[in-house]
C-alpha positions in Angstrom: 0.0 0.0 0.0 2.8 2.4 0.7 4.6 1.8 -2.7 3.2 5.1 -3.9 5.4 6.9 -1.5 8.5 5.0 -2.8 8.0 6.1 -6.4 6.8 9.6 -7.0 5.8 8.8 -10.6 3.0 6.5 -9.6 -0.5 8.2 -9.7 -2.3 8.6 -6.5 -5.6 7.3 -8.0 -6.8 4.9 -10.7 -9.3 7.3 -12.3 -8.1 6.5 -15.9 -8.7 2.8 -15.4 -12.1 3.4 -13.8 -13.1 5.6 -16.7 -12.0 3.0 -19.2 -14.3 0.3 -17.7 -17.2 2.6 -17.3 -18.9 1.7 -20.6 -18.8 -2.0 -19.8 -20.4 -1.3 -16.4 -23.2 0.7 -18.1 -23.9 -2.0 -20.6 -24.2 -4.6 -17.8 -26.6 -2.3 -15.9 -28.7 -1.6 -19.0 -28.8 -5.3 -19.9 -30.6 -6.0 -16.7 -33.8 -4.4 -18.1 -33.9 -6.3 -21.4 -37.2 -8.0 -21.9 -35.8 -11.0 -23.9 -32.6 -12.8 -24.6 -32.5 -11.6 -28.2 -33.0 -8.0 -26.9 -30.1 -8.4 -24.5 -27.9 -9.8 -27.2 -28.8 -7.1 -29.7 -28.1 -4.5 -27.0 -24.7 -6.0 -26.3 -23.8 -6.0 -30.0 -24.8 -2.4 -30.5 -22.8 -1.2 -27.5 -19.8 -3.3 -28.7 -19.9 -1.7 -32.1 -20.2 1.8 -30.7 -17.4 1.2 -28.2 -15.1 -0.3 -30.8 -15.7 2.6 -33.1 -15.1 5.1 -30.4 -11.8 3.5 -29.5 -10.5 3.0 -33.0 -11.7 6.1 -34.8 -12.5 8.8 -32.3 -9.6 8.7 -29.8 
């Protein structure tokens, strides 16, 4: 736990990591309210396509 004090270059928080997994968490929460298995699968595919596009083309 105290390794951050040994190396001053280590960040004090993991906010970039938390922000990178946020879309996955939102998809998981939104999939809870799907009314059918096909709806949940379609939702997951759409979110995957959007996230892939945002990572490859917009960043």
